[in-house]
C-alpha positions in Angstrom: 175.0 7.7 180.7 173.7 10.8 178.9 170.1 11.8 179.2 168.0 10.6 176.1 170.6 8.2 174.7 168.1 5.3 174.7 165.6 7.2 172.4 168.1 8.8 170.1 170.5 5.9 169.5 168.2 3.8 167.3 167.5 6.8 165.0 171.2 7.6 164.6 172.2 4.0 163.9 169.5 3.7 161.2 170.6 6.9 159.6 174.2 5.9 159.4 173.3 2.4 158.1 171.2 4.0 155.3 174.0 6.4 154.3 176.5 3.6 154.0 174.2 1.5 151.9 173.4 4.3 149.5 177.2 5.0 149.0 177.8 1.3 148.3 175.0 0.9 145.8 175.6 4.1 144.0 179.3 3.4 143.3 180.9 0.2 142.1 179.2 -2.0 144.6 176.2 -2.9 142.4 177.6 -2.6 139.0 179.4 -6.0 138.7 176.2 -7.8 139.7 174.2 -6.5 136.6 174.2 -7.9 133.1 176.1 -6.1 130.4 173.0 -4.8 128.6 171.3 -3.6 131.7 174.6 -2.1 132.9 174.9 0.0 129.7 171.3 1.1 130.1 171.9 2.2 133.6 175.0 4.2 132.7 173.2 6.0 129.9 170.3 7.0 132.2 172.8 8.1 134.8 174.6 10.4 132.3 171.3 11.9 131.0 170.2 12.7 134.5 173.5 14.2 135.3 173.6 16.5 132.2 170.0 17.6 132.7 170.9 18.8 136.2 174.3 20.4 135.5 173.6 21.9 132.0 170.2 23.5 132.5 169.4 26.4 130.1 166.5 28.8 130.7 164.5 29.2 127.5 161.5 30.9 129.0 162.0 34.2 127.1 161.3 32.7 123.6 158.3 30.4 123.5 155.5 29.8 121.0 151.9 28.9 121.5 150.6 26.0 119.2 146.8 26.0 118.8 145.6 22.6 117.8 142.7 22.4 115.4 139.6 20.6 116.5 139.4 17.1 114.9 137.1 16.8 111.9 134.2 14.5 112.5 133.4 12.4 109.5 130.0 11.0 109.3 129.8 7.3 108.4 127.9 6.4 105.3 125.6 4.2 107.4 124.3 7.2 109.4 121.0 8.7 108.8 120.3 11.3 106.0 120.0 14.2 108.4 123.6 13.9 109.5 124.9 13.9 106.0 123.1 17.0 104.8 124.9 20.3 105.0 122.8 23.4 105.4 124.1 26.6 103.8 122.7 29.9 105.0 121.5 32.0 102.1 123.2 35.4 101.8 121.4 38.2 100.0 123.3 40.8 98.1 121.1 43.6 99.4 122.0 42.7 103.0 125.7 42.3 102.3 126.0 45.6 100.3 123.6 47.6 102.5 121.1 48.2 99.7 117.7 49.5 100.9 114.3 50.4 99.4 113.8 54.0 98.6 110.6 54.9 100.5 108.0 53.6 102.9 104.7 55.5 103.5 103.4 55.1 107.0 99.7 56.0 107.3 98.0 56.7 110.7 94.7 55.0 110.0 91.4 56.1 111.7 88.7 55.1 109.1 88.1 53.2 105.9 90.1 55.8 104.0 93.1 53.8 104.9 91.8 50.9 102.7 91.2 53.3 99.8 94.7 54.8 100.1 96.3 51.3 100.2 94.4 50.2 97.0 95.3 53.4 95.1 98.9 54.5 96.0 100.0 51.2 97.4 101.0 49.8 94.0 103.1 52.9 93.1 105.4 53.1 96.1 107.8 50.5 97.4 105.9 49.9 100.7 102.9 51.3 102.4 102.1 50.4 106.1 99.1 51.2 108.2 98.9 51.8 111.9 95.5 51.8 113.5 93.9 51.4 116.9 92.5 48.0 117.5 89.1 49.4 118.3 88.9 51.2 115.0 89.7 48.2 112.8 86.7 47.0 110.8 86.2 44.2 108.3 87.7 46.0 105.4 90.8 47.0 107.4 91.3 43.5 108.8 91.8 42.3 105.2 95.1 44.2 105.1 96.9 41.8 107.4 100.3 42.1 105.8 100.3 46.0 105.8 98.5 46.6 109.0 99.9 46.9 112.6 97.1 47.3 115.2 97.9 48.7 118.6 96.2 49.5 121.9 96.6 53.1 123.2 96.9 52.2 126.9 97.0 56.0 127.7 99.9 56.6 125.2 99.9 58.5 121.9 100.2 56.6 118.6 103.8 57.7 117.9 105.1 55.5 120.8 103.6 52.4 119.2 104.8 53.4 115.7 108.4 53.9 116.8 108.4 50.6 118.7 107.0 48.8 115.7 109.6 50.3 113.4 112.3 49.2 115.8 110.9 45.7 116.3 110.4 45.1 112.5 113.8 46.6 111.6 112.2 49.1 109.2 114.8 51.7 110.0 117.4 49.4 108.4 115.4 48.7 105.1 114.3 52.1 103.8 116.0 55.4 103.0 113.0 57.7 103.5 109.9 57.6 105.7 106.7 59.5 104.9 104.3 59.9 107.9 100.7 61.0 106.9 97.2 60.7 108.3 94.6 58.7 106.3 92.8 62.0 105.6 95.6 63.1 103.2 96.1 61.8 99.7 99.7 61.3 98.5 100.6 61.8 94.9 103.0 58.8 94.4 104.5 60.1 91.1 105.6 63.5 92.4 106.7 61.9 95.7 109.0 59.4 94.1 110.5 62.2 91.9 111.1 64.3 95.0 112.7 61.4 97.0 114.9 60.4 94.1 116.3 63.9 93.9 117.4 63.9 97.6 120.2 62.2 99.4 119.2 60.0 102.4 122.6 60.4 104.1 121.8 64.0 105.1 119.7 64.2 108.3 116.7 66.2 107.2 112.9 66.5 107.7 110.8 67.8 104.8 107.3 69.2 105.1 105.3 72.4 105.6 106.6 74.3 108.7 104.3 76.2 111.0 105.1 79.3 113.1 107.1 77.1 115.5 109.2 75.5 112.7 107.4 72.2 113.3 106.1 70.2 110.4 102.3 70.1 109.9 101.3 66.4 110.1 98.3 66.9 107.8 100.7 67.9 105.0 102.9 64.8 105.5 106.3 64.6 107.1 109.2 63.1 105.0 112.0 62.0 107.2 115.4 60.7 106.1 117.0 57.5 107.5 119.4 59.1 109.9 116.6 61.0 111.6 114.6 57.8 112.0 117.5 56.1 113.6 117.9 59.0 116.0 114.1 58.8 116.8 114.5 55.1 117.5 117.4 55.7 119.9 115.8 58.6 121.7 112.2 57.3 121.7 112.1 57.2 125.5 112.0 61.0 125.4 108.6 60.9 123.6 106.9 58.6 126.1 105.9 61.4 128.4 104.5 63.9 125.8 101.0 65.0 126.3 99.1 66.7 123.5 95.6 67.3 122.2 96.0 64.8 119.3 98.3 62.1 118.0 99.4 64.4 115.2 100.5 67.2 117.6 102.2 64.6 119.8 104.2 63.2 116.8 105.3 66.7 115.8 106.6 67.4 119.3 108.3 64.0 119.5 110.1 64.7 116.2 111.3 68.1 117.5 112.4 66.9 120.9 114.0 63.6 120.1 115.7 64.4 116.8 116.3 68.1 117.6 115.7 69.2 114.0 113.5 71.8 112.4 111.2 71.3 109.5 112.9 72.1 106.1 110.7 73.9 103.6 111.5 72.8 100.1 109.9 74.2 96.9 109.5 70.7 95.5 107.4 69.6 98.5 103.9 71.1 97.8 100.7 70.6 99.8 97.3 71.5 98.5 94.8 72.2 101.3 91.2 72.4 100.1 89.7 74.2 103.0 91.5 77.4 102.1 90.2 77.3 98.5 86.4 76.7 98.7 83.5 76.4 101.1 84.0 74.2 104.1 82.5 70.7 103.7 82.7 70.7 99.9 83.8 67.3 98.4 87.1 67.2 96.5 85.9 64.9 93.7 83.4 67.6 92.7 86.1 70.3 92.3 89.0 68.4 90.7 88.3 70.1 87.4 88.5 73.5 89.1 91.7 72.6 91.0 93.5 71.3 87.9 93.4 74.8 86.3 95.0 76.3 89.4 98.8 76.7 89.5 100.6 74.1 91.5 97.8 71.6 92.0 99.1 69.0 89.4 102.6 69.2 91.0 101.4 68.8 94.6 102.7 65.9 96.6 99.9 65.8 99.2 96.2 66.9 99.1 93.9 67.2 102.1 91.4 67.0 103.5 89.7 63.8 102.2 86.1 63.2 103.1 85.3 59.9 101.4 86.6 57.0 99.3 85.3 58.7 96.2 87.8 61.6 96.8 90.7 59.1 96.9 89.7 57.4 93.7 89.0 60.6 91.8 92.3 62.2 92.9 94.2 59.0 91.9 92.6 58.9 88.5 93.4 62.6 87.9 97.0 62.3 88.8 97.4 59.1 86.7 96.2 61.2 83.7 98.6 63.9 84.6 101.5 61.5 84.7 100.5 59.8 81.5 100.4 63.2 79.7 103.8 64.1 81.1 105.3 60.8 79.9 103.8 61.4 76.4 105.3 64.9 76.3 108.7 63.5 77.3 108.5 60.8 74.6 107.6 63.3 72.0 110.5 65.6 73.0 112.9 62.6 73.0 111.7 61.7 69.5 112.3 65.2 68.3 115.8 65.2 69.8 116.6 61.9 68.1 115.4 63.1 64.8 117.6 66.2 65.1 120.6 64.1 66.1 120.0 61.5 63.4 120.2 64.1 60.6 124.0 64.0 61.0 124.3 60.2 61.0 124.5 58.1 57.9 121.5 55.7 57.3 119.5 57.7 59.8 116.1 56.4 58.8 115.6 53.6 61.2 112.6 52.3 63.2 112.1 52.3 66.1 114.0 55.5 66.7 117.5 55.3 68.0 117.7 51.7 67.1 120.6 50.4 64.9 119.9 49.8 61.2 118.3 46.5 60.4 120.8 45.5 57.7 123.9 45.6 59.9 124.5 42.6 62.2 126.1 43.3 65.6 128.9 40.8 65.0 129.7 37.8 62.8 128.2 35.4 65.3 124.8 37.0 65.1 124.2 37.2 61.4 120.5 36.9 60.8 118.9 34.4 58.4 116.8 36.0 55.7 114.0 34.1 53.9 114.2 34.5 50.1 111.0 34.7 48.1 109.7 35.2 44.6 106.2 35.6 43.1 105.7 31.8 43.2 108.1 30.3 45.8 109.6 31.0 49.2 112.8 29.5 50.5 112.7 28.9 54.3 115.4 27.9 56.7 114.4 24.3 57.4 116.6 21.2 57.9 114.6 18.9 55.5 113.0 21.1 52.8 114.1 24.4 51.4 111.6 25.6 48.9 107.8 25.9 49.5 105.1 27.2 47.2 104.0 30.7 48.0 100.5 30.1 49.3 98.4 30.8 52.3 99.4 33.5 54.8 102.8 33.9 53.2 101.3 34.8 49.9 99.0 37.3 51.6 101.9 38.8 53.5 104.0 39.2 50.3 101.1 40.8 48.4 100.6 43.4 51.1 104.3 44.2 51.2 104.5 44.6 47.4 101.4 46.9 47.5 102.9 49.0 50.2 106.3 49.3 48.4 104.6 50.4 45.2 102.6 53.1 47.0 105.8 54.3 48.6 108.0 54.7 45.5 105.7 55.2 42.5 104.6 58.7 43.3 108.1 60.0 43.7 110.4 57.7 41.7 108.2 56.2 39.0 106.5 59.1 37.3 106.3 57.1 34.1 106.6 53.4 33.4 104.5 50.4 34.2 105.0 47.9 37.0 106.2 44.5 35.6 106.6 42.1 38.5 108.2 41.3 41.8 111.6 40.1 40.9 112.6 38.8 44.3 112.7 39.8 48.0 113.9 38.9 51.5 112.2 39.0 54.9 113.4 38.7 58.4 111.7 38.7 61.8 113.3 41.0 64.3 111.9 40.8 67.8 112.8 44.5 68.5 111.7 46.0 65.2 109.1 43.7 63.7 109.0 42.0 60.3 111.5 43.5 57.9 111.4 43.2 54.1 113.7 44.0 51.2 111.9 43.8 47.8 113.1 44.3 44.3 110.4 45.6 41.9 110.8 45.7 38.1 109.4 48.6 36.0 109.1 49.0 32.2 110.1 52.4 31.0 111.6 53.7 27.7 112.2 50.2 26.4 114.3 49.5 29.5 113.5 47.3 32.5 114.7 48.9 35.7 114.8 47.5 39.2 113.9 49.5 42.3 114.8 48.2 45.8 112.6 49.1 48.7 113.3 48.4 52.4 110.1 48.1 54.5 109.3 47.3 58.1 106.0 45.9 59.5 106.2 47.2 63.1 104.8 45.4 66.2 101.8 47.5 67.0 100.2 45.4 69.8 102.0 43.5 72.5 100.5 41.3 75.2 102.2 40.6 78.5 102.0 37.1 79.9 100.0 37.1 83.2 101.7 36.4 86.4 102.7 32.7 86.6 101.7 31.0 89.9 104.4 29.9 92.3 105.5 26.3 91.8 107.5 24.0 94.1 109.6 21.1 93.2 108.3 18.6 95.8 105.3 17.5 93.7 104.7 13.8 93.2 104.8 12.7 89.6 102.9 9.7 88.0 104.4 8.4 84.8 101.8 6.7 82.6 103.0 4.5 79.7 100.2 3.1 77.5 100.9 -0.3 75.8 98.4 -1.0 73.1 100.0 -3.8 71.1 102.5 -6.6 71.5 105.2 -4.7 69.6 105.3 -2.1 72.5 106.3 -4.7 75.1 110.0 -4.9 74.3 110.5 -1.1 74.2 108.6 -0.7 77.5 110.8 -3.4 79.2 113.9 -1.6 77.8 112.5 1.6 79.3 112.2 0.0 82.7 115.9 -1.1 82.5 117.0 2.4 81.6 114.9 3.8 84.5 116.7 1.4 86.9 120.0 2.5 85.5 119.0 6.1 86.1 118.3 5.3 89.8 121.6 3.6 90.3 123.6 6.4 88.7 121.9 9.1 90.9 124.5 11.0 93.0 122.1 13.3 94.8 121.2 10.8 97.5 117.7 9.7 98.4 114.9 11.6 96.7 112.0 12.1 99.1 109.7 13.0 96.3 107.4 10.2 95.2 107.6 8.9 91.7 104.9 6.5 90.5 105.4 4.4 87.3 102.2 3.0 85.9 101.9 0.8 82.7 98.4 0.7 81.2 98.0 -2.4 79.0 95.4 -3.4 76.4 95.4 -6.0 73.7 98.5 -8.0 74.8 98.8 -11.6 76.0 98.7 -12.6 79.7 102.4 -13.7 79.4 103.4 -10.2 78.4 101.4 -8.7 81.3 103.1 -11.1 83.7 106.5 -10.1 82.3 105.8 -6.4 82.7 104.5 -6.9 86.3 107.6 -8.9 87.3 109.8 -6.1 85.8 108.0 -3.5 87.8 108.3 -5.5 91.1 112.0 -5.8 90.5 112.3 -2.1 89.6 110.6 -1.1 92.9 112.9 -3.5 94.9 116.2 -2.3 93.4 115.4 1.4 92.9 116.3 2.7 96.4 117.2 6.3 95.5 113.6 7.2 94.6 110.4 6.8 96.5 109.1 4.4 93.8 105.6 3.1 93.4 104.7 0.8 90.4 101.5 -0.7 89.1 100.0 -2.4 86.0 96.6 -1.2 85.0 94.6 -3.6 82.7 92.3 -1.6 80.4 89.0 -2.8 79.0 89.8 -4.8 75.8 86.8 -3.6 73.8 87.0 0.1 74.6 86.4 2.5 71.7 88.7 5.1 73.2 92.3 5.5 72.0 94.8 3.7 74.3 96.3 7.0 75.6 92.9 8.4 76.6 91.9 5.1 78.3 95.2 4.9 80.2 94.7 8.5 81.6 91.1 7.7 82.6 92.1 4.6 84.5 95.1 6.2 86.2 93.1 9.3 87.4 90.4 7.0 88.7 93.1 5.2 90.8 95.2 8.1 92.0 93.0 11.1 92.0 93.0 14.5 90.2 95.5 16.4 92.4 98.6 14.7 91.0 100.9 15.5 88.1 100.6 13.0 85.3 103.1 12.6 82.5 101.9 10.6 79.5 104.9 9.0 77.9 105.5 7.1 74.7 106.7 3.5 75.0 109.8 4.5 73.1 110.7 7.4 75.5 114.2 7.7 76.9 114.4 10.3 79.7 116.7 11.5 82.4 116.2 12.7 86.0 116.2 16.4 84.8 113.1 15.7 82.8 111.2 14.7 85.9 112.2 18.0 87.6 111.0 20.0 84.6 107.7 18.2 84.7 107.2 19.4 88.3 108.1 23.0 87.4 106.2 23.4 84.2 103.0 21.6 85.1 100.8 24.2 86.9 97.3 23.4 88.1 94.5 25.3 86.3 97.2 27.4 84.4 99.6 25.4 82.2 100.3 22.0 80.7 103.8 20.9 79.5 104.2 19.4 76.1 107.9 19.0 75.5 109.6 18.8 72.1 111.6 15.5 72.2 114.8 14.6 70.4 113.7 12.0 67.8 116.3 9.4 66.8 117.0 8.7 63.1 116.8 5.2 61.8 120.0 3.5 62.9 120.1 1.5 59.6 120.1 4.7 57.6 122.7 6.4 59.9 125.1 3.4 59.5 124.2 2.6 55.9 127.0 4.6 54.5 129.7 2.6 56.4 128.0 -0.7 55.5 127.8 0.1 51.8 131.3 1.5 51.6 132.6 -1.6 53.4 131.0 -3.9 50.7 133.3 -4.3 47.7 131.6 -3.4 44.4 132.5 -6.7 42.8 131.2 -8.8 45.7 127.9 -9.3 43.8 128.0 -12.5 41.6 128.6 -11.9 38.0 125.5 -13.6 36.7 123.1 -12.1 39.4 120.4 -10.1 37.7 120.1 -6.4 38.5 116.7 -6.5 40.3 117.0 -3.0 41.8 118.0 -1.1 38.6 114.6 0.5 38.1 113.8 1.3 41.8 112.6 4.7 42.8 114.3 6.7 45.5 111.5 6.0 48.0 111.6 2.3 47.3 115.3 2.1 47.6 115.3 3.8 51.1 112.4 1.7 52.3 114.2 -1.5 51.1 117.4 -0.5 53.0 115.4 0.4 56.1 113.5 -2.9 56.1 116.5 -5.1 55.6 117.5 -7.1 58.6 121.0 -5.8 58.6 120.9 -4.8 62.2 118.8 -5.5 65.3 117.7 -2.4 67.2 119.4 -2.2 70.5 117.0 -0.3 72.9 119.7 0.0 75.6 122.3 1.9 73.6 122.7 5.6 74.6 121.4 8.3 72.4 123.7 11.4 71.9 121.9 14.6 71.1 123.6 15.5 67.8 122.5 16.5 64.4 123.7 13.3 62.9 121.8 11.1 65.3 118.4 12.8 65.3 116.4 16.0 65.4 113.9 17.8 67.6 110.6 16.8 66.3 108.2 19.8 66.6 105.3 17.7 65.2 105.5 15.2 68.1 102.9 15.6 70.8 102.9 12.2 72.4 104.4 13.4 75.7 102.1 15.5 77.8 102.5 16.5 81.5 99.5 17.9 83.3 97.4 17.8 86.4 94.6 15.3 86.6 92.1 18.1 87.3 93.1 19.9 84.0 92.7 16.6 82.1 89.2 16.0 83.5 88.2 19.6 82.7 89.4 19.4 79.0 88.4 15.8 78.3 84.9 16.7 77.0 86.5 18.7 74.2 88.3 15.7 72.8 85.5 13.3 73.6 83.1 15.3 71.4 85.3 14.8 68.4 85.7 11.1 69.1 81.9 10.8 69.3 81.6 12.6 65.9 83.7 9.8 64.4 87.1 11.5 64.1 90.3 9.6 64.7 92.9 11.7 66.5 96.6 11.1 66.8 97.2 12.2 70.3 95.8 14.3 73.2 97.1 17.6 71.9 93.7 18.6 70.5 92.4 18.6 74.1 94.4 21.7 75.0 95.1 23.5 71.7 92.9 26.3 70.4 91.5 27.4 73.8 92.3 30.1 76.3 91.4 28.4 79.6 94.8 26.9 80.1 98.3 27.6 78.6 100.4 25.1 76.6 104.1 25.3 77.1 106.2 23.9 74.2 109.9 23.8 74.8 112.8 21.8 73.5 113.7 19.1 76.0 117.2 17.6 75.5 116.7 15.1 78.3 113.7 13.5 76.6 114.5 11.3 73.6 112.4 9.1 71.4 113.8 5.8 70.2 113.4 5.2 66.5 110.3 3.2 65.5 108.1 2.8 62.5 105.2 5.4 62.7 101.9 4.4 61.3 99.7 7.1 59.9 96.2 5.8 59.0 94.3 7.6 56.3 91.3 8.0 58.7 93.2 10.6 60.7 92.1 14.2 60.6 93.9 16.3 58.0 96.0 18.2 60.5 97.0 15.0 62.4 97.8 13.1 59.2 100.0 16.0 58.0 101.9 16.0 61.3 102.3 12.3 61.4 103.5 12.1 57.8 106.1 14.9 58.4 107.4 13.0 61.5 107.5 9.8 59.6 109.5 11.3 56.8 111.9 13.3 58.9 112.7 10.4 61.3 114.3 8.4 58.5 117.5 10.4 58.3 119.1 13.7 57.5 119.4 14.9 53.9 123.2 14.2 53.9 122.6 10.6 55.1 119.9 10.0 52.6 122.1 11.4 49.9 124.9 9.1 50.8 122.6 6.1 50.7 121.2 7.0 47.3 124.6 7.8 45.7 126.2 4.7 47.1 123.3 2.6 45.9 123.4 4.2 42.5 127.1 3.5 42.3 126.6 -0.1 43.1 123.9 -0.3 40.5 126.1 1.2 37.8 128.8 -1.4 38.7 126.3 -4.2 38.5 125.1 -3.0 35.1 128.6 -2.9 33.7 129.3 -6.4 35.0 126.1 -7.7 33.5 127.0 -6.3 30.1 
């Protein structure tokens, strides 16, 4: 036998057996053994595999990349509040548009003169910043924390630390021009701003007083544009190895080496150096009068050398007087130019100058309302009453106007003839011009009565600016205090709690982390009513989840001589302290969430109290009386019924209709701010928002009047007529007052009784609604009279 047959034979036999088996199973050998469905599936797979191998097409040249977006993660409503909040980064227009401030004055401070310069010129330039060695900073300089950058020399000159600070604080990106001066040089801010405004910051330039080497003298000030400062920042490493006798010389060398520019001498940049004009050592404040007569001193931008703080104050006062005189000359010149131009314009006599004539409205939507007056009456633009007797301040005003009109026209127009009377006139307040008048005067002359029309203007001579209002945040806690002094207030207060709960549920802003406390102060009601109010507050706190609610019922002393509003505020402040905002509300108040936000903004500690003007609702019975009367047929009254209302007066007829139980008041109905539903009651002072500390400070003023036996209507007298705190009165559409019968005791003070009576009358209804009631009632009475006959 052949060598290796025993080892190769098994391998060959296995290979041949496998080949035969694969041929049998791949052809018809296995097919008849499979079911019909499986057989079809096998044939289909076989055909697909065969095509994919024989009909392969290369598509690698045209392909497209599909970038899948990351899936959006939706936060479940059950997650915490931090996950649901979306933070939006604020974007400032100045940053987006590249708007910068015009100038920054950088002072190299070495003494207390830096403090004087900051106090004088700091308020007339956009920004003033001080650089001083840490060893030279005293108590006065340390008070300038915001405008001071201390540094340690560490063997380096000051300009190294100045350039590093400018880069670290990004000052080179926020200002167009940089003025570098020592603290021994005064800067005239008025001439400096005029010079800077006349130059373009895009041009790389350095302005100052050049020396013999064309380097700027640091004592005169060096004005550098923004491109030069950027170049200094980039090449500041060149200046680290400079060695000089002083920091001023080192900065001049750094500017010349790093920026590679020469000092530009401009005629507008003037420096006044006192050492060259008088004896050495003489103070500037003693020679300002002499300097002002010299040419160029009043137009100089920098003055040196300063010796004391008195020099700074004296120079600053002098240049303020120079600037004031210049502005007055410009105003006078502009007035002359306007007079010259107005000579060619019709109706040129106007005041103030260059203002449009007072008689011509700008458009049909801004037609002003004039008040018509005669010698006895004045007709004002009011919703409830038109004519008033001409008395008081109005009468004094009209008499002064008539006297001025007669003095104006009688010498020139009326050489003969006697003044008869004021026929009529009109007046209008214009916030830009003052009080304007048009009066018609009658004169008797030659048996003929003639009328002369005069147009006058009472200008606004004195104006007062409102002082700076303190900064207020909206995260203040608010305590709502509702006084309940009688049983008839219980139902309105319970309805108020229902509306408060509805306001909580309708809130779409999520959870409000600011605390809102609702306090009801009760006096003179039964224990059952107290228990009902307590249960309502507990339910309100349980169901009001969108606010951080706290509720409480405060029981006042039953025999207290104080008015219920004052007693309620005393008890609430004793419980919750003086550092909280308190809002005293009427039991008939109907407010929205926006009203609570305005309480937080408009109540400022030791500065302002908020007394909003609410929207008072008309009597629902008067509002709907027209429909009720028109729906009743005239013949519905029995024929034999006597006419008991035939001789009623107008007041009795309206009172009878308002007292009839034709409709039960629904305290849960919404009130729409509309002229047919109510009015903004300017005589209503029942709602007051204030800090507890302000109430405690002003309480003795009202307490004194109560001790004297006066009966006051509300707490407004506590804040009116004094200058320690401001009173903000503003229309508040989100605060409404439900209609209720107002009681005006005769024991009230005259001012309070007048306000109460006006609110009582105006809250009945509008003039049109009252007219409908009267005319419908008179028509029914005429029908009844004809039926009786």
